[in-house]
DRENDO-1510 file (C-alpha; in Angstrom, 1 decimal, always signed):
<recs>
REC; n; res; u; v; w
REC; 1; MET; -2.5; +5.9; +22.5 .
REC; 2; ARG; -1.9; +8.2; +19.6 .
REC; 3; PRO; -3.8; +7.5; +16.4 .
REC; 4; ARG; -0.6; +6.7; +14.5 .
REC; 5; ALA; +0.6; +4.3; +17.2 .
REC; 6; VAL; -2.8; +2.5; +17.1 .
REC; 7; LEU; -2.6; +2.4; +13.2 .
REC; 8; ALA; +1.0; +1.0; +13.3 .
REC; 9; THR; +0.0; -1.7; +15.9 .
REC; 10; ALA; -3.1; -2.6; +13.7 .
REC; 11; ALA; -0.8; -2.9; +10.7 .
REC; 12; LEU; +1.6; -5.2; +12.3 .
REC; 13; LEU; -1.2; -7.4; +13.6 .
REC; 14; ALA; -2.8; -7.5; +10.2 .
REC; 15; LEU; +0.3; -8.5; +8.5 .
REC; 16; ALA; +1.1; -11.1; +11.2 .
REC; 17; ALA; -2.4; -12.7; +10.9 .
REC; 18; GLY; -2.2; -12.5; +7.0 .
REC; 19; THR; +1.1; -14.0; +6.6 .
REC; 20; SER; +1.1; -16.7; +9.2 .
REC; 21; ALA; -1.1; -19.2; +7.4 .
REC; 22; ALA; +0.8; -22.0; +5.6 .
REC; 23; ALA; -1.5; -21.8; +2.5 .
REC; 24; ALA; -4.1; -19.6; +1.0 .
REC; 25; PRO; -7.7; -20.9; +0.9 .
REC; 26; SER; -7.2; -22.0; -2.6 .
REC; 27; GLY; -4.2; -24.3; -1.6 .
REC; 28; ASN; -1.6; -21.8; -3.2 .
REC; 29; PRO; +1.4; -20.8; -1.0 .
REC; 30; VAL; +1.3; -17.5; +0.9 .
REC; 31; PRO; +1.2; -14.7; -1.6 .
REC; 32; ASP; +4.6; -13.2; -2.6 .
REC; 33; GLY; +3.4; -9.7; -1.6 .
REC; 34; ALA; +1.8; -8.7; +1.6 .
REC; 35; LEU; +1.8; -5.0; +2.3 .
REC; 36; PHE; +0.0; -2.6; +4.6 .
REC; 37; LEU; -0.4; +0.7; +2.9 .
REC; 38; THR; -1.3; +4.1; +4.5 .
REC; 39; VAL; -2.1; +7.6; +3.3 .
REC; 40; SER; -2.1; +10.6; +5.6 .
REC; 41; GLY; -2.6; +14.3; +5.1 .
REC; 42; ASN; -1.8; +17.1; +7.3 .
REC; 43; ASP; -2.1; +16.8; +11.1 .
REC; 44; HIS; -5.9; +17.5; +10.9 .
REC; 45; THR; -6.5; +14.5; +8.6 .
REC; 46; PRO; -6.6; +11.0; +10.1 .
REC; 47; PRO; -4.6; +8.4; +8.2 .
REC; 48; ARG; -6.2; +5.7; +6.3 .
REC; 49; GLY; -4.9; +2.3; +5.5 .
REC; 50; VAL; -5.6; -1.0; +3.7 .
REC; 51; GLY; -3.9; -4.4; +3.4 .
REC; 52; LEU; -2.9; -5.5; -0.1 .
REC; 53; LEU; -2.1; -9.3; -0.7 .
REC; 54; CYS; -0.7; -10.3; -4.1 .
REC; 55; PRO; -2.0; -12.1; -5.9 .
REC; 56; PRO; -5.3; -10.7; -4.6 .
REC; 57; ALA; -7.9; -12.9; -3.0 .
REC; 58; PRO; -11.4; -12.7; -4.4 .
REC; 59; ASP; -12.5; -10.8; -1.1 .
REC; 60; ALA; -9.6; -8.2; -1.3 .
REC; 61; ARG; -10.1; -5.2; +0.8 .
REC; 62; HIS; -8.1; -3.0; -1.6 .
REC; 63; PRO; -10.5; -1.5; -4.2 .
REC; 64; HIS; -8.0; -1.9; -7.1 .
REC; 65; ALA; -6.1; -5.0; -5.8 .
REC; 66; ALA; -5.6; -6.6; -9.2 .
REC; 67; ALA; -4.2; -3.4; -10.8 .
REC; 68; ALA; -2.1; -2.5; -7.8 .
REC; 69; CYS; -0.5; -6.0; -7.8 .
REC; 70; ALA; +0.2; -5.8; -11.5 .
REC; 71; ASP; +1.9; -2.5; -11.1 .
REC; 72; LEU; +4.0; -3.8; -8.2 .
REC; 73; ALA; +4.9; -6.8; -10.1 .
REC; 74; ALA; +6.0; -4.7; -13.1 .
REC; 75; ALA; +8.1; -2.6; -10.7 .
REC; 76; GLY; +9.7; -5.6; -9.1 .
REC; 77; GLY; +8.2; -4.6; -5.8 .
REC; 78; ASP; +10.1; -1.2; -5.8 .
REC; 79; LEU; +7.5; +1.3; -4.9 .
REC; 80; ASP; +9.8; +4.1; -6.3 .
REC; 81; ALA; +9.6; +2.4; -9.8 .
REC; 82; LEU; +5.8; +2.3; -10.1 .
REC; 83; PRO; +4.5; +3.2; -13.5 .
REC; 84; GLY; +1.9; +5.4; -11.8 .
REC; 85; ASP; -0.7; +7.3; -13.8 .
REC; 86; PRO; +1.2; +10.3; -15.2 .
REC; 87; HIS; -1.1; +13.3; -15.7 .
REC; 88; PRO; -0.9; +17.1; -14.9 .
REC; 89; CYS; -1.5; +18.2; -11.3 .
REC; 90; PRO; -2.2; +21.6; -9.8 .
REC; 91; LEU; +0.5; +23.5; -8.0 .
REC; 92; VAL; -1.2; +23.4; -4.8 .
REC; 93; TYR; +0.8; +22.4; -1.7 .
REC; 94; ASP; -1.3; +20.2; +0.5 .
REC; 95; PRO; +1.1; +17.3; +1.3 .
REC; 96; VAL; +0.2; +13.7; +1.7 .
REC; 97; THR; +2.4; +10.9; +3.0 .
REC; 98; ALA; +2.2; +7.3; +1.8 .
REC; 99; THR; +3.7; +4.4; +3.5 .
REC; 100; ALA; +4.1; +0.7; +2.7 .
REC; 101; THR; +5.3; -2.0; +5.1 .
REC; 102; GLY; +5.4; -5.7; +4.7 .
REC; 103; ARG; +7.1; -8.2; +2.4 .
REC; 104; TRP; +7.6; -8.5; -1.3 .
REC; 105; ASP; +9.2; -11.5; -3.0 .
REC; 106; GLY; +10.6; -12.6; +0.3 .
REC; 107; HIS; +12.1; -9.3; +1.3 .
REC; 108; PRO; +11.0; -6.8; +3.8 .
REC; 109; VAL; +9.4; -3.6; +2.6 .
REC; 110; THR; +9.6; -0.3; +4.5 .
REC; 111; TRP; +8.7; +2.6; +2.3 .
REC; 112; ARG; +7.6; +6.2; +2.9 .
REC; 113; ARG; +7.2; +9.2; +0.7 .
REC; 114; THR; +5.6; +12.5; +1.0 .
REC; 115; PHE; +3.9; +14.0; -2.2 .
REC; 116; PRO; +3.0; +17.7; -2.7 .
REC; 117; ASN; -0.7; +16.8; -2.9 .
REC; 118; ALA; -3.1; +13.9; -3.6 .
REC; 119; CYS; -2.9; +14.4; -7.4 .
REC; 120; HIS; +0.8; +13.9; -7.3 .
REC; 121; LEU; +0.4; +10.7; -5.1 .
REC; 122; GLU; -2.1; +9.4; -7.8 .
REC; 123; ALA; +0.2; +10.3; -10.6 .
REC; 124; GLY; +3.2; +8.7; -9.0 .
REC; 125; THR; +1.8; +5.5; -7.7 .
REC; 126; GLY; -1.4; +4.8; -9.8 .
REC; 127; PRO; -3.7; +2.2; -8.4 .
REC; 128; VAL; -1.4; +1.2; -5.4 .
REC; 129; PHE; -2.5; +4.0; -3.1 .
REC; 130; ALA; -5.9; +4.6; -4.6 .
REC; 131; PHE; -8.1; +3.6; -1.7 .
</recs>
């Protein structure tokens, strides 16, 4: 099986497992945001991914879960409207592709965007894809 197919299968299983519970451990309803995020470079770079639940759990796997959830909430779950972290980036073409799949505020999310390099990804998405 190709690495991308394995990653996609793992993402679907993680989302299914993470959103099937009736309540979170604290007794709160299922979070309004459950996304599986990936970042991949060229064909020689393996993709990496992480799950993001919002609001974040104390044992969140995403290293900047609280900030990522805050940015997503500010953007209304629209990944194209993230505030990001605007800063200058080099004019080096080394494309990276970011994806997000899951649910936000009861709506399905399927998002994919290719950035000229990792700096542009960071500038455009801030903490959401910083893992």
